[in-house]
N, C-alpha and C positions, 0 to 999 in steps of 0.2 A: 625513772624506770619502775620503781616500786609502785607508784600510783597506777601505771598502765597494767602491771601484773594484777593488781587488785581489781581493777575495772574489768579485766579479761575474765577473772573468776566470777564476778557478778554477772557478766554477759553469759557465761556458761550456765549459771543457775537460771537465768531468764529463759534460755533455750529449753532447759529441762521443764520449767513450769509451763511453757507455752507449747511444748511438743515440736519445736522447730528442728530441722535437720541441720547438721553441721555443713552439709553440702551447699547451703544457701550462701555461704561466704567462702573465700579461698584463703587457706593457709598453705604455705609451701616452704620447703627447706632447701638449702644449698650447702653441700659438703665441700670442704677444701682442707689443705694443709695436712695431708697424710703423713703419719709418723709411726715408724715401727719401734717396738720395744727391743731391748738389747738381745733378747733370746728369740725374737721372731714369733712369739706366741700371742702377742697382742698388737692391735693396731688402733692408734688414737687419731682423731681428726676433729676439726671444728665443724659444728652444725649451726648454721645461721637460719633462724626462724623468722619468716616474714608473714605479715597479715594484710590481706588486701583491704580489709575494712579500716585499717589504721597503718598506712605506709610508714609513718614515723616510728612505729613500734618495731624495732629490730633487735632480736635477742641473739646472743652468741653464747654457746656452751661447748664444753669439751666432752666428747663421747668416746667410749672405749669398746672395741670388739675383742672379746676374749675367745680365742679359737679352741682352747681346751674345754671350756665350759659351754661354748657356743652362746654366750650371753652378751647382750648389748647393754651397757650401763652409761649413766651420766655421772661424770666425776665432780661437777660443780653445780648441783641443782639450785634453783632460785625458789625459795619457799613461797607458797601462795596462801596456804591455810594450815594451821597446826593444832594438835591436841596433845595434852600431857596426861600421863597415867596418874591415877590417884596416889600411888606410892611414890611418885616423883622420881621414878627411876628412868623413865623413857619419854621421849618426845617423838611424835609421829607427824610428818608433814607431807603435803602434796606439792608437786611442781608440774611444769609442762611435760616433764619426761617421766612421771610416775609417782610412786609412793615410797617414802624413805623413813627409816627408823634411826633415831639417835639416842645413845646412852647419855643421860645427864650426870651419871656418877663416874664414868670412865672417860675415855677420850670422846671428842665430839664428832668423830668421823661417821658419816651417814652410811647406813647399809640400805641398799635398794631392794625393796620387797617386790616391786612391780615396775617393769619398764612399760611406758605408754607412748605410742606414737602421738606426737602433739596434735595431729589431725585425725586421730581415731574417732569413730562414731560413738564411743562410750566415754564416760568420765566418772570420777569418784563422786558419788552423790553424798556419801557419808562414810566416816571411818572413826575408830576410837578403840578403847580398851574395855574388855568385859570384866566381871567382878574378880576373877582370879588374878588379875593384874598381869598375866603372862599370855593372854589370848587377845589377839587383835581382830576386830571385826571390820569388814569392808562391804559397802554396798556400791556396786558398779551399775550405773544406769546406761542401758543401751538404747540410744535414741532411734535407731532404725526400726526396732520392734517394740519400743516403749516398755521394756521389761527391766527389772532390777535383779541382778545376780548377787547373792549373798555368799561371802567367803570368809574364812578365818585363817589366821596364822598363829602359831604358838612359838614363843621364845623359850627354847627348850634347854639350851646349854648354859652352864654357869658363866662361861666366858663370852662376852659380847663380840660377835664377828659375823661375817656373812654366813658362816657355817652354823651359827646358832639359830638361824631362822629356818624352820622346816614347814613344809606344806602340811597343814593339820586336817582340815576338813573342807573340801571344795563344795560350794553351793549348799552349805549347811544353813538351815533356818534356826533361829533362836528367838526367844522372847524379847521383843524390841521395846519392852516397857522401860521406863526410866530407871527402874531398879536393876536392870540387867547391865547397864552401862556403868563404867567406873572411871570417869574422867574428871580432872579438875575443871571447874567452869572457865570458859573463855568468853570474854567480852569482845564483840566485834560488830562491825556495821553489816547488817544482814539485809541489804536491799533498800532500806529506808533509814532516814536520820533518827538517831537516838536523841531525844530532846529533853529528857528529864530522868532524874534518879532520886530516890528517897533514902535517906540515911537516918534511922531513928525518926525523930520528929522534923528533921531538917529536909527541905526540898531544894534541889538544884535544878534549874529549868532554863532552857533556851526559849526566850520570848521573842516573837516576831517584832522587828524594828521597822515599821512602815517607812518606806522611802521610795518615792516615785521613780527616782533614777536607778535605784538598785534594790528591788524588792526582796532579794534573797538574804538580806542581812538580819542577824539576830543579836541579842545581848544575853549573856549568861548572868542569871540572878540567883540569889538564894533567899529562901524564906526561913527565918530563924525558928519558927515553930508552926505547928498546924493551925493554931488560932491567930497567929500574927498576920496583919494585913501589910506589914512592911516588907519591901523587897530591896535587898542590897545588890547593886550591880557590880559584878566582878570583871566582866569583859564586855566592851562595847563593839558594835559593828563587826560581827564575825559570823562564820558559818559553822555549825556544829558538825563534828565528825565522830568522836568517840568519848564516852564517859565510862569510868570504871572506878569502883570503890574497893579498897583492900578488905580482907576477911573480917578484921575487927572494927571496921567502919571508922577508922581514924584518919584516913587519907583518901583523897580523890585524885585521879589522873584524868585530864581532859585534853583532847586534841581538837584543834579548830583550824579553820582557814581564815586568815586575817591579813588585810592589806596586801593581798596578792601572794602570800606565803602561808605554808602550813606551820603551825606552832603547837607545841605540846607543853603542858604545865602540870605541876602537882599542886594540890591545895590541901594543906593540913587543916583538918576541921577545927582544931583548937584556935587557929589564928585567922582562918578564912583568907589568907594571903596567897597570891599567885607566885609560884616559884618556877621560873623557866627551866625546862629540862633540855630542850634543843629545838632549833627551827626545822623540825622534820615532823612527818605525820606518823602516828601510831595507827596501824590498821587493826590490830588485835592485841589483847593482853590477857595473861593468865597469871594469877598470884600463887607463888609457892608458899608464902607465909605473909605475915602482916607487912614485911619490909622488902622481900624479894619477889621479883616477877620476871616473866619472860614476855617479850613483846616482839611483834613483827612491824618493822619500819620500812622506809624506802631503801635502807641499806642492808636489810636482812633481819635475821633473828638475833636477839640479844638477851643475855641474862643480866639483870640490873637489880640494884636496890635503890631505895628512895633517895638517899643522899649521893648516889652515883659513885660511892667508893668502890663498889663492884660494878663493872661495866665490861662484860665479856661477850665478844661476838661468837655465836654458836656455829654459824654456817661459814666457817673458814676451813675449807676442805684441804686435805693433804693430797697434792697433785704429784704423781711420780716424777722424778727428776728428768726422765727421758721425754716427758711431755712439755717441759718448760719452754721449749722453742715455739710452741703453738701460740700465736698472737690472737687474743680474743677481741682486741679493739677493732673498731670499724675504720676502714681506710679514710684518710683525710685529704689526699691529693691525687690529681690525675694530670696527665700530659695531654694538652690539646694539640693535635698535629694538623688540623685542617678544618675548613668550613666550606661546604658545598651546597649550592642552592637546590640542586637536583638530587633525588635519592639514588639514582643509578650512578652518579658521579661519586657519591659518598661510598657506595658499595664497591666501586672500583678501587678507591683509596684503601678501604679496609682489606680488600683482597691482596693488594700490593704489600700492605703492612704484614699480613699473615704469612705471605711468602718469605718475608724477611725475618720471621720468627717473633713478631709482636702481635699480641692479641688486642684487638681494638673493638670499640662499639660506637654506634652513632646515637646521637641525642638530638631530637628535633628542637629547634629554637626559633622564636619569633618575637620581634619587637616592632616599633613604629618604622624603623628604617630598613629592616631586612628579615628574611625568613629562610630557613634552610637547616642543614644537618651539621652538627658538631661531631668531629671524629676524635675520639679520645682513647688513650692508652693508660692503663693503671689497674687498680689504685695502689697507693703507697701510704704507709703509716707515718713516714717522716719526709720532710722536704728534701733532705739529703738523698734519700733513696730515689725520689723522683728526679732529682738533678742528675744522678749517676745514670739512670736509665735513659734520660733524655740525651745525654752525651753519647751513649751507645747508639741511639737512633740517628743522631746527627752524623755519625760516621758512615751510616748507610744512606745518607742523602735526604733524611727527613728533618723538617724544621719542627720546633715545639715551643711551647711555653707552659709553665706550671700554673695550675689553677686549683682552687679548693673544690672538693667534692661536696655538692649540695643535694644530690639525688641518690643517696645510698640504696634506696629501694630499687630504683631503675638499674643501678649498677649491678646488683645481685640478680635482678630479673632480666638478665641478658645472656645470650649464648656465650660460652667460653671454651677454650681448648681443653681437651681431656688431660686430667692430672693423673700421674702414676708414680708409684714409688716401689722399688724392688727390695727384697731381702732374700739373699741366697738364690734359690731356684724358683721363687714365687714372686709375683707382682700384684700389688693392689692398684686398682685404677678406678677413678671416678668417671662414670659415663654420664654425659649431660644430653638433655634433649629439650628442645623448645616446643611447647605445645600450648601456646597462649601464655603460659608461665614456664619458667625454667624448672625442669625436673632433673633430679640427680639420684644416682644410686651407686653403690660401691661393689665392684666385682673383684674376684680373686682368680688370677691365672697361674696355674701351677706348671711344673716342669713338663708334664705330658700334654700341655696345652688345654687341659680341662679347665673350663670356665664355670664359675658358680657365683651366684649373688650372695654376698655376705652381709650387706646392709641394704634393706629395701628402701625405696623412696618413701619419704614421710610427707605426703601431700594429700589434700582432700580434693584435688582437681578431679572433676567428673571423668569417669572411665579410666581412672589411673590403673585399674587392675589389668588392663590389656597390655601394659608395657612389661 
């Protein structure tokens, strides 16, 4: 998942550089699992983000609507890019759902500065800290009019909380020279492979390893001195991903793709020996000092030191107890209740199932012996859940068998029954609509039958604004 998140970030940067509109591909969301807080002032739900350009990339996150503040927040953001303040107090990161600030000196709970609709036409072009260390700058790029909006936040209160972030100066311009920014350096892959790094007189370099069958292979070598013609090989047959040296130039961290897996190593310059860190990829890294660093991997953000005696996950968010029942996993099983060669027959069976209280979908199937429509009911997170539901169906005259779900994208991109959940005299309901892609939004119905939209749909489907 982390690899796909990083690739999505690079794709967004490519869009910015070429001036493409996000309307040229389709992202859409599906909401489910409505959950009220104990006091009825908050509503949590799962948001499933799907991408037409990559159907296998399905992200699930926990979102929260606060009725008192009228804010929509993400409780478990997945970091994509991060920046650390020069005073090492704060970490700023972007995700699909906005921009978040984390205190590195107190708890690691993220404060959301910005909520961003994942399919919005703008994105964060740049962000970081200015010289005073308490002002955050943001460049938001709007692809529809190719303009950049500059904004700043100030961390004003001594205690770090959502109340300590105040809107400071909207659309304020500032000197964008290097001296105005005050961030720790971050090494990351910026659209092209980083193939060499120089530390004092030593050069570490990925040299192409010609191979007719696999021309993308490299070998990592080091040259002991500028004048030396000798190259010592450290890694054979790999593909470079990230190179980073610590501030006092005594250690090197290298992340590569080798033998079908991502591998990350540290290399003490004194010994030039590879020391395995983990079979995962480092997307970016920033050093707090000569031994401690923060890195973004496939599994999230981590604070580590070189010998891994410190290995702390930063993005482990505190989820309210009343939200714990929301399942963020993807369904694994479905019930197949029939197969019909004609579409109208499949629709008749689906209608019969719906009248009996079961939501069903059809899936076209074809092989050498037959073609037609599978009619399925689900999905379920565990086989036991599927079995229990199947027995209930059997009581109403339907046959079934349990099958593994292999098309989660199509499952979420199918029409479903309206979901609703009440608290006292108000009811939250998810309204679905099929318009080439599944569209969903959340409404609130109050005692006087007044209906209002509390969560807009998060799609970049053309003409979505008319719904």
